[in-house]
C-alpha positions in Angstrom: 108.7 100.1 99.9 112.3 99.0 100.3 111.8 96.1 97.9 110.2 98.5 95.4 113.1 100.9 95.6 115.5 98.0 95.3 113.8 96.9 92.1 114.1 100.4 90.6 117.8 100.5 91.5 118.6 97.0 90.2 116.2 96.6 87.3 115.0 100.0 86.0 117.9 102.3 86.7 120.8 100.4 84.8 119.1 100.3 81.4 117.7 103.8 81.7 121.1 105.2 82.8 122.8 103.4 79.9 120.4 105.0 77.5 120.8 108.4 78.9 124.6 108.2 78.8 124.8 106.8 75.3 127.0 109.1 73.2 124.3 109.9 70.6 121.7 110.7 73.3 124.3 112.9 75.0 125.0 114.7 71.7 121.3 115.3 71.2 121.0 116.7 74.7 124.0 119.0 74.4 122.9 120.2 71.0 119.4 121.0 72.1 120.5 122.7 75.3 122.9 124.9 73.2 119.9 126.5 71.4 118.3 127.5 74.7 119.4 131.2 74.5 117.7 131.5 71.1 114.6 129.7 72.3 114.3 132.2 75.2 114.8 135.2 72.9 112.0 133.9 70.6 109.8 133.2 73.5 110.1 136.7 75.0 109.4 138.2 71.6 106.1 136.2 71.4 105.1 137.2 74.9 105.7 140.9 74.0 103.8 140.5 70.7 100.8 139.3 72.7 100.9 142.0 75.4 98.5 141.4 78.3 97.1 144.9 78.3 94.3 145.1 75.7 95.0 148.7 74.7 98.7 148.0 74.1 97.9 144.7 72.3 95.5 146.6 70.0 98.2 149.2 69.2 100.7 146.5 68.4 98.3 144.4 66.3 99.2 146.1 62.9 102.9 145.4 63.6 102.6 141.8 64.6 104.2 140.4 61.4 107.3 142.5 61.9 107.4 141.9 65.7 107.4 138.1 65.2 110.4 138.1 62.8 112.9 137.5 65.6 110.7 134.6 66.7 110.9 133.1 63.1 114.7 133.4 62.9 115.2 131.9 66.4 112.5 129.3 67.2 111.6 129.1 63.5 115.1 128.0 62.6 115.8 126.0 65.8 116.5 122.7 64.0 119.3 124.5 62.0 121.1 125.6 65.1 120.6 122.3 66.9 121.8 120.3 63.9 125.2 122.0 63.9 125.5 121.9 67.7 124.6 118.2 67.9 127.0 117.3 65.1 129.8 119.2 66.9 129.1 117.4 70.1 128.9 113.9 68.6 132.1 114.4 66.5 134.0 115.5 69.6 132.9 112.4 71.4 134.7 110.4 68.7 137.8 112.7 69.0 137.0 114.1 65.6 136.9 117.8 64.6 133.8 119.3 66.0 133.4 122.1 63.5 133.5 119.7 60.6 131.0 117.4 62.3 128.7 120.3 62.8 129.0 121.6 59.2 128.4 118.2 57.7 125.4 117.6 59.9 123.9 121.0 58.9 124.6 120.3 55.2 122.9 116.9 55.5 119.9 118.4 57.2 119.5 121.3 54.7 119.7 118.8 51.8 116.3 117.4 52.9 114.7 120.8 52.0 114.2 121.6 48.3 114.7 125.3 47.5 111.9 127.0 45.7 112.4 129.6 43.0 110.1 132.5 43.8 110.2 134.7 40.7 108.2 137.6 41.9 106.6 138.9 45.0 104.2 141.8 45.5 105.6 144.6 47.7 104.5 148.1 48.5 106.8 149.3 45.6 105.3 146.8 43.2 106.6 143.4 42.0 110.1 142.4 42.9 112.3 139.4 42.0 113.1 137.1 44.9 115.0 134.1 43.5 115.6 130.9 45.4 114.3 130.5 49.0 114.2 127.7 51.5 110.7 126.9 52.9 110.8 127.2 56.7 108.2 124.5 57.4 110.8 121.9 58.6 113.6 124.2 59.7 112.1 124.7 63.2 110.8 122.3 65.8 109.0 120.3 63.1 112.3 119.3 61.6 114.0 118.4 64.9 113.7 114.6 64.3 115.1 115.0 60.8 118.0 117.0 62.2 118.8 114.3 64.7 118.8 111.5 62.2 120.8 113.4 59.5 123.2 114.5 62.2 123.9 110.9 63.3 124.1 109.8 59.6 126.6 112.6 58.7 128.9 112.2 61.7 129.0 108.4 61.4 129.8 108.7 57.7 132.5 111.2 58.6 133.9 108.9 61.2 133.9 106.0 58.7 135.9 107.9 56.2 138.4 109.2 58.7 138.9 105.9 60.4 139.6 104.2 57.1 141.7 107.2 56.0 139.5 107.8 52.9 140.3 111.5 52.9 142.4 114.1 51.0 145.4 114.8 53.1 147.1 118.2 52.8 150.9 118.6 53.4 152.3 119.9 56.7 152.2 123.6 57.1 148.8 124.0 55.6 146.5 126.1 58.0 144.3 123.8 60.1 141.1 125.3 58.7 142.2 124.5 55.1 143.2 121.0 56.2 139.8 120.4 57.8 138.0 121.6 54.7 139.8 119.2 52.4 139.5 116.4 55.0 135.7 116.8 54.9 135.6 116.9 51.1 135.0 113.1 50.4 132.7 112.3 53.3 130.8 115.5 52.7 130.4 114.7 49.0 129.1 111.3 49.8 126.6 112.6 52.4 125.1 115.3 50.2 124.9 113.2 47.0 123.4 110.2 48.9 120.7 112.4 50.5 120.2 114.4 47.2 119.4 111.1 45.4 116.8 110.1 48.0 115.2 113.5 48.3 115.4 114.9 44.7 115.9 112.0 42.3 113.6 109.5 44.2 111.3 112.4 45.4 111.1 110.9 48.9 110.2 113.6 51.4 112.2 112.4 54.5 110.8 115.3 56.6 107.2 114.4 55.9 107.9 110.7 56.4 109.5 111.2 59.8 106.7 113.5 60.9 104.1 110.9 59.9 105.9 108.5 62.3 106.5 110.9 65.2 103.3 113.0 65.1 101.3 110.1 66.7 103.9 109.8 69.5 103.9 113.6 70.1 100.1 113.6 70.1 100.1 110.7 72.7 102.5 112.7 74.9 101.1 116.1 74.3 97.4 115.5 74.0 96.7 112.3 75.9 96.4 112.0 79.7 98.2 108.7 79.9 101.0 110.0 77.6 101.4 113.2 79.7 101.8 111.1 82.8 104.5 108.7 81.5 107.4 111.2 81.6 106.6 112.2 85.2 106.3 108.6 86.4 109.7 107.6 85.0 111.5 110.8 86.0 110.4 110.6 89.6 110.9 106.9 90.0 114.5 107.4 88.8 114.9 110.4 91.2 113.6 108.3 94.1 116.3 105.8 93.3 119.0 108.5 93.3 119.3 109.1 89.6 118.8 112.4 87.9 115.6 111.5 86.1 115.3 114.6 83.9 118.8 114.1 82.5 117.9 110.5 81.4 114.2 110.8 80.4 114.7 114.4 79.1 117.3 113.2 76.6 114.7 111.0 75.1 111.6 113.1 75.1 112.9 116.7 74.9 113.0 116.8 71.1 109.3 116.0 71.1 108.6 118.6 73.8 110.4 121.2 71.7 108.4 120.3 68.6 105.2 120.8 70.7 106.3 124.2 72.0 107.3 125.3 68.4 103.9 124.2 67.1 102.1 126.1 69.9 104.1 129.2 69.2 103.5 129.0 65.5 99.8 128.5 66.1 99.7 131.6 68.3 101.6 133.6 65.7 98.9 132.6 63.2 96.1 133.8 65.4 95.0 130.6 67.2 93.3 131.3 70.6 95.6 130.3 73.4 93.0 127.9 74.8 93.0 126.0 71.5 96.7 125.4 70.9 97.8 122.1 69.2 99.5 120.6 72.3 98.7 120.6 76.0 101.9 119.2 77.5 105.2 120.5 76.2 108.0 120.6 78.8 106.9 124.0 80.1 103.6 122.4 81.2 105.5 120.2 83.7 108.0 122.9 84.6 105.4 125.5 85.7 102.3 123.5 86.7 103.7 120.2 88.0 107.3 120.4 89.3 107.3 123.8 91.0 110.6 124.1 93.0 112.0 121.1 91.2 111.2 117.4 90.8 108.7 116.2 93.3 107.0 119.6 93.8 109.6 120.2 96.5 108.9 124.0 96.8 105.9 123.2 99.1 108.0 120.7 101.0 110.5 123.4 101.9 107.7 125.5 103.4 106.5 122.5 105.4 109.9 121.8 106.8 109.8 125.2 108.6 107.0 123.8 110.7 109.0 120.8 111.9 110.3 120.4 115.5 113.4 118.5 114.5 116.4 120.9 114.3 117.9 119.2 111.3 114.7 119.6 109.2 114.4 123.3 110.2 118.0 123.9 109.1 117.4 122.1 105.8 114.4 124.4 105.3 116.6 127.5 105.8 119.4 126.2 103.5 117.1 125.1 100.7 114.4 127.8 100.7 116.2 130.2 98.3 117.4 127.6 95.9 113.9 126.0 95.9 112.2 129.3 95.2 114.3 129.4 92.0 113.6 125.7 91.1 116.9 124.2 92.3 116.2 121.3 94.6 119.3 119.1 94.4 120.4 120.4 97.9 117.1 119.0 99.3 117.1 115.8 97.3 120.6 114.8 98.3 120.8 116.6 101.6 117.6 115.6 103.4 117.8 113.1 101.6 114.7 112.4 99.4 116.3 109.8 97.3 116.2 106.3 98.6 114.0 107.6 101.4 111.0 105.2 102.0 109.0 107.9 103.9 109.0 110.4 101.0 108.9 108.1 98.0 105.1 107.9 97.9 104.4 111.7 98.0 107.5 112.5 95.9 106.1 110.2 93.0 102.4 110.7 93.7 102.3 114.5 93.7 103.5 115.0 90.1 101.0 112.4 89.0 98.1 114.1 90.7 99.1 117.6 89.6 99.6 116.4 86.0 96.0 115.1 86.0 94.6 118.3 87.4 96.7 120.6 85.2 96.1 118.6 82.0 92.4 118.8 82.6 92.5 122.6 83.2 94.4 123.3 80.0 92.3 120.8 78.0 89.1 122.3 79.2 90.3 125.8 78.3 90.3 127.0 81.9 94.0 128.0 81.5 95.9 129.0 78.4 98.3 126.6 76.8 102.0 127.1 76.8 103.6 129.4 74.2 106.9 130.6 75.6 110.0 129.1 77.1 110.9 131.5 79.9 114.0 131.1 82.2 113.4 128.0 84.4 114.9 129.8 87.4 111.9 132.1 87.7 109.6 131.5 90.7 106.7 129.3 89.6 103.8 131.8 89.5 105.8 134.3 87.5 107.1 131.7 85.1 103.6 130.1 84.6 102.1 133.6 83.9 104.7 134.5 81.3 104.8 131.0 79.6 101.1 130.9 79.1 101.0 134.2 77.3 100.4 136.3 80.4 97.4 134.4 81.7 96.5 135.3 85.3 94.6 132.1 85.7 97.9 130.2 85.5 98.9 131.8 88.8 95.8 130.6 90.4 96.4 127.0 89.1 100.0 127.1 90.5 98.7 128.1 93.9 96.0 125.5 93.9 98.5 122.8 92.9 100.9 123.9 95.7 98.1 123.6 98.2 97.2 120.1 97.0 100.8 119.0 97.0 101.2 120.4 100.6 98.2 118.4 101.8 99.7 115.2 100.3 103.1 115.9 101.8 101.9 117.0 105.2 101.3 113.6 106.9 104.6 112.2 105.6 106.5 115.3 106.8 105.0 114.9 110.3 105.9 111.2 110.3 109.5 112.0 109.3 109.7 114.9 111.7 108.7 112.6 114.6 111.3 110.1 113.5 114.1 112.7 113.2 113.1 114.3 116.5 113.4 110.9 118.3 116.9 110.4 116.7 118.0 113.8 117.8 116.8 113.2 121.4 118.6 109.9 121.4 121.8 111.4 120.1 121.6 114.1 122.7 121.1 111.6 125.5 124.0 109.6 124.4 126.2 112.7 124.3 125.2 113.6 127.8 126.0 110.0 128.9 129.5 110.3 127.5 
């Protein structure tokens, strides 16, 4: 086991850490995280629009189209918000103006969507002129990959022009906002014209092309047992070696997870049954069915520590119970510790694998609803699972079953470690008395 952990530390951890800390990956992570509040708002709206009480749901049914409008301007436009935020973050990492980087990224992304001229639309008052509109198909989760690529392109072009001083400089005394606008004129013109030629003049649909590439990857991760297991394996191997696995792996796969959740929510809004959603395993699948209490399913471990005889382990249980209940387990991982701990490496990595297999099978077979909401990650697991699956009581049962299974797997290792720690405490006490 020590050799295996050493291999992770020396071979696997350095390249994965380097990828996770790469400036473009950091910008993507920061930009996506900045949209979290809007994602939560959209998720709550969808949960409310699909109220768990049949009588209330029937009463709300005629108003569903209006109720889901906040969802469409939050989750439905998620790529727009993320595009600006990612561009702002990447530009600042180069010591460039963040607002300009965000604006150029957003302009580049929107250039990929051709406006449509809707002359008339039938309303209750009759026909009414609409004018030019932007189709929303690729402005939400489906356009996240396009937003990432155009953000990188726009900011790198902006940096190229600034570095080589190919800009329009305004005299001293001009307000900073005006100076930034003129400074972005040449790089912005190049970015928009270049993408306009590709999208309009050459009629190359970049959004559709990117989706044709990434859809198979998302299907592998979201609708394939092996693909669903991969993130959990890498995340927990890195955690076992002392590295924040979610920060590294999440930076890579979170855009795909967001696309899956957006597709599930859109499908629900269109009337798809919650047991027949497009994707099984967006991020919320792991959050509520697999990593309850935090990475390694440590919520159940905290409960087991209360049964230990070693004083240190009982104290750790008291200190980590409340944070663990709200899915914060760093005090346990670094305080016990779980990282670089040969005794707990096996259950810490094995539990998420076993629970992923069980939970994936349950959702795939329609025994539990799929995930349609991103509720606050600090909710206790049964509550979060219930809300994120569209108020499905069966999700609560699955969470409890998974916790029992995880506890059975952890139990012999906890007893082994308790015995080891108890002997060390007795030895330390004996030495203290001898002194």
